N, C-alpha and C positions, 0 to 999 in steps of 0.2 A: 476182301473176303478171307484170304489166308491169314492175315494179321488177326482177325477176329477169331478164327479157328485156333490159332496158336494161343491166344489169350485164354480161351475156354479150356484148352488142354492143360495149360499151366495151372489154372484154378482147380481143375479136376485132380491133377496130380497133387497139389498142395492139400486139398481136402482129404484125399486118400492117405497121404502121408500123415496128416494130423490125426486121423481116426485110427490108423493102424500102428503108429509109433509116436504117441503124444510126447513122451519124454525127449526123444530125439528132435521132434519138431520144436519143442520149447528151447532146447539147446541151440538149434539153428537160428531161431528168432533172437535169442539172447546174444548169440555171437554176432548177428547182423547189427543189432543195436549197439553192441560194444564197438564194432568196427566203425560205425558212423560217429559215435562219441569220440573215439580215438582220432579220427580224421578231423573232426571239428576242433578238438583240442590242439592238434598239430597246426592247423591254420591259425588259431588264436596265438599260439606261441610264435609262429612265423611273423604275424602282423605286429605283435608286441616287440619282437626283436628288430623289425624293420623300422618302426617309428621311434625307437629309443636311441 
C-alpha cells in the first residue's frame, strides 16, 4: 500500500511540475535522456575496448 501511494505522489508531482513549469520539465526530461544516452555510449566504448 505505501508503495502504491508513493507512486501516485510521484505521478501527481510530475504532472504538477509539467503544468506549472513546462520549460523546466522539458529540460529535466532532456537531461535524463542525455544521461541515459551517455551511459549507453560509455558501456559500448568499454565493451569495444574490452574485446579489441
